[in-house]
C-alpha positions as CSV (number, residue, x, y, z in Angstrom):
1,M,94.6,143.2,152.8
2,M,95.7,143.3,149.2
3,D,97.2,146.8,148.1
4,K,95.9,148.2,145.1
5,L,97.8,147.3,141.9
6,E,100.0,149.7,139.7
7,L,98.8,149.7,136.4
8,T,101.3,150.2,133.5
9,R,101.0,151.4,129.9
10,S,103.2,150.7,126.8
11,I,104.8,147.5,127.6
12,P,104.7,145.5,124.4
13,M,103.3,141.7,124.7
14,P,105.5,139.1,124.3
15,R,105.2,137.1,121.1
16,M,102.3,134.3,120.8
17,R,103.8,131.5,119.1
18,V,101.5,130.9,115.9
19,R,99.8,128.1,115.3
20,G,100.1,126.0,112.3
21,I,103.7,127.2,111.2
22,Y,104.7,123.8,110.4
23,P,104.5,122.8,106.4
24,Y,102.6,119.5,108.1
25,K,100.0,119.7,105.0
26,D,102.1,120.0,102.2
27,M,104.5,117.2,103.2
28,V,104.6,114.1,101.1
29,V,106.0,110.6,102.5
30,G,109.9,111.2,102.7
31,D,109.9,114.7,103.6
32,S,111.3,116.2,106.4
33,F,111.8,119.9,108.2
34,L,113.7,121.6,110.3
35,V,112.8,123.3,113.8
36,P,115.7,125.3,114.6
37,D,116.3,125.0,118.2
38,G,112.8,123.0,118.7
39,N,112.2,121.6,122.2
40,L,111.8,117.6,121.3
41,Q,108.4,117.0,123.1
42,V,106.5,120.2,122.0
43,V,107.6,119.1,118.4
44,C,106.3,115.5,118.9
45,N,103.0,116.7,120.5
46,N,102.7,118.9,117.7
47,N,103.4,116.0,115.5
48,W,100.4,113.8,117.1
49,R,98.0,116.2,116.9
50,M,98.4,117.1,113.2
51,G,98.8,113.8,112.5
52,K,95.4,113.0,113.7
53,K,93.7,115.7,112.4
54,L,95.3,115.0,108.6
55,G,95.6,111.0,109.1
56,M,99.4,111.5,108.7
57,K,102.5,109.5,110.6
58,F,105.4,112.0,111.7
59,I,108.3,111.1,113.5
60,A,110.7,113.5,115.1
61,R,114.7,113.4,115.8
62,K,116.9,116.0,117.9
63,E,119.8,117.3,115.7
64,V,122.4,119.9,116.6
65,E,120.7,122.7,115.0
66,G,117.2,121.4,116.4
67,V,114.4,119.3,115.8
68,R,114.0,117.0,112.6
69,V,110.6,116.3,111.4
70,W,109.8,113.4,108.6
71,R,106.6,112.3,107.1
72,M,106.0,108.8,107.7
73,E,102.9,107.8,106.4
């Protein structure tokens, strides 16, 4: 049988990642932005999702400082 769990108060919640922080809507073809310390797979997933939503194409490449995203179309 499971023991009763202890209730803990006053522990702050971890920060949530905010959607929509990347400036996809403001980009024109050839513009780029850097996601410092970004995960390439996560950024590529965001690129695909926003590309479908906005009718644009984006490409990402890993750089030393993070992941850079360019608008292609």
